[in-house]
C-alpha positions in Angstrom: 24.4 -27.2 63.7 24.6 -23.5 63.9 25.0 -21.5 60.8 26.8 -18.2 60.9 24.6 -15.2 60.3 24.2 -14.4 56.6 26.3 -11.7 55.3 26.5 -10.0 51.9 23.8 -10.1 49.2 20.8 -12.4 48.9 22.7 -14.8 46.6 25.4 -15.4 49.2 22.6 -16.0 51.8 20.9 -18.4 49.5 24.2 -20.2 48.8 24.8 -20.5 52.5 21.5 -22.2 53.1 21.3 -24.3 49.9 24.9 -25.2 49.5 27.1 -24.5 46.5 25.8 -27.4 44.4 22.1 -26.7 45.0 22.6 -23.0 44.2 24.3 -23.8 41.0 21.5 -26.2 40.0 18.9 -23.5 40.7 20.9 -20.9 38.8 21.2 -23.3 35.8 17.5 -24.0 35.9 16.7 -20.3 36.0 19.1 -19.8 33.1 17.4 -22.6 31.1 14.0 -21.1 31.8 15.1 -17.6 30.7 16.7 -19.2 27.5 13.4 -21.0 26.8 11.4 -17.8 27.3 13.7 -15.9 24.9 13.5 -18.7 22.3 9.7 -18.7 22.6 9.5 -14.9 22.2 11.7 -15.2 19.2 9.5 -17.9 17.7 6.4 -15.9 18.3 8.1 -12.9 16.6 9.0 -15.0 13.6 5.5 -16.4 13.3 4.2 -12.8 13.3 6.7 -11.8 10.6 5.9 -14.8 8.5 2.1 -14.1 8.7 2.7 -10.4 7.8 4.8 -11.5 4.8 2.0 -14.0 3.8 -0.6 -11.2 4.1 1.7 -8.9 2.0 2.0 -11.6 -0.7 -1.8 -12.0 -0.7 -2.3 -8.3 -1.1 0.3 -8.1 -3.9 -1.5 -11.0 -5.7 -4.9 -9.3 -5.4 -3.3 -6.0 -6.7 -1.7 -7.8 -9.6 -5.0 -9.5 -10.5 -6.8 -6.1 -10.4 -4.0 -4.5 -12.5 -4.2 -7.4 -15.0 -7.9 -6.9 -15.3 -7.5 -3.1 -15.7 -5.1 -3.7 -18.6 -7.0 -6.5 -20.2 -10.2 -4.5 -20.5 -8.9 -1.7 -22.8 -6.8 -4.2 -24.8 -9.9 -6.2 -25.5 -11.8 -3.1 -26.8 -8.8 -2.1 -28.9 -8.5 -5.6 -30.3 -12.2 -5.8 -31.1 -12.2 -2.4 -32.8 -9.1 -3.2 -34.9 -10.4 -6.6 -35.9 -13.7 -4.9 -37.1 -11.7 -2.3 -39.1 -9.5 -4.9 -40.7 -12.2 -7.5 -41.4 -13.1 -6.0 -44.7 -16.7 -5.4 -43.6 -18.2 -2.4 -45.2 -18.5 0.3 -42.5 -20.0 3.7 -42.9 -18.0 6.7 -41.9 -19.8 7.0 -38.5 -19.1 3.3 -37.6 -15.5 3.7 -38.7 -15.0 6.9 -36.6 -16.7 5.2 -33.6 -14.2 2.3 -33.7 -11.3 4.7 -34.1 -12.5 6.8 -31.1 -12.7 3.6 -29.1 -9.1 2.8 -30.0 -8.0 6.3 -29.2 -9.8 6.4 -25.8 -8.6 3.0 -24.8 -5.0 3.9 -25.7 -5.4 7.0 -23.4 -6.7 4.7 -20.7 -3.8 2.3 -21.0 -1.4 5.3 -20.9 -3.0 6.5 -17.6 -2.8 2.9 -16.2 0.9 2.7 -17.1 1.5 6.1 -15.4 -0.4 5.0 -12.3 1.6 1.7 -12.2 4.8 3.8 -12.3 3.6 6.0 -9.5 2.7 3.0 -7.4 6.2 1.5 -8.0 7.8 4.8 -6.9 5.6 4.9 -3.8 6.5 1.3 -2.9 10.2 2.0 -3.4 10.0 5.0 -1.2 11.1 7.4 -4.0 8.2 9.8 -3.4 8.7 12.7 -1.0 5.4 14.2 0.2 5.0 17.9 0.8 2.1 19.4 2.7 0.6 22.3 0.8 -2.7 24.3 1.2 -5.1 24.1 -1.7 -8.7 25.3 -2.1 -11.2 22.5 -2.0 -13.0 23.7 -5.1 -9.7 23.6 -7.0 -9.0 20.1 -5.8 -12.4 18.8 -6.8 -12.1 20.5 -10.2 -8.7 18.9 -10.8 -10.0 15.5 -9.8 -13.0 15.9 -12.2 -10.7 17.0 -15.0 -8.7 13.9 -14.4 -11.8 11.7 -14.6 -13.5 13.5 -17.5 -12.9 10.7 -19.9 -14.7 8.2 -17.6 -17.4 10.7 -16.8 -18.3 11.2 -20.4 -21.2 13.7 -20.8 -22.6 13.0 -17.3 -23.3 16.3 -15.5 -21.6 16.9 -12.2 -22.9 19.5 -9.9 -20.5 20.9 -7.3 -21.6 23.0 -4.4 -19.3 24.3 -1.7 -20.5 26.2 1.3 -18.3 29.1 2.3 -16.0 28.9 -0.7 -13.8 31.7 0.6 -12.9 29.6 3.6 -12.9 26.3 1.8 -9.3 25.1 1.9 -7.6 21.9 2.7 -4.1 20.7 3.3 -3.1 17.7 1.2 -0.1 15.6 0.6 1.3 15.6 -2.9 4.3 14.2 -4.6 6.7 16.9 -6.0 6.1 17.2 -9.7 2.6 15.8 -9.6 -0.3 17.8 -11.0 -1.5 20.6 -8.8 -5.1 21.6 -8.4 -4.3 24.9 -10.1 -2.5 23.3 -13.1 
């Protein structure tokens, strides 16, 4: 049997050779394969999102454990100092002042931790707008050391910067946060 020469696009040529029923079956099969591929891609994407969420939860849990420890440590020191003061044990003036200094320093530490937790919450919520500003490196280091002076105690810190006139850096800071020159 002679077939007329194919005319039109490839699909019409295929239909002419395969027949309408066979072409429809091939088209359905191709559609099914495409649908399966799309479903598979969607499933892989969902697995990725689920794993990312699981990792996020693990990180939040580890962070919460660290924060809990950071709060518990000063509270333990405060509790021990207050218990000693209230115990009725005879303490000399030096011992009494030492316990009061521990309470004072640990309260300051708790206050810093609460402030840092608030900053972290604002960062996570996206409430912090960062601004790029130039600062001298020596000022940045001095500001960081001032912030840590309670933890450093009387330990000497030596800072040496080569080319101090050229020593500058660009940092990101949150508006309203302490500047190096403050």
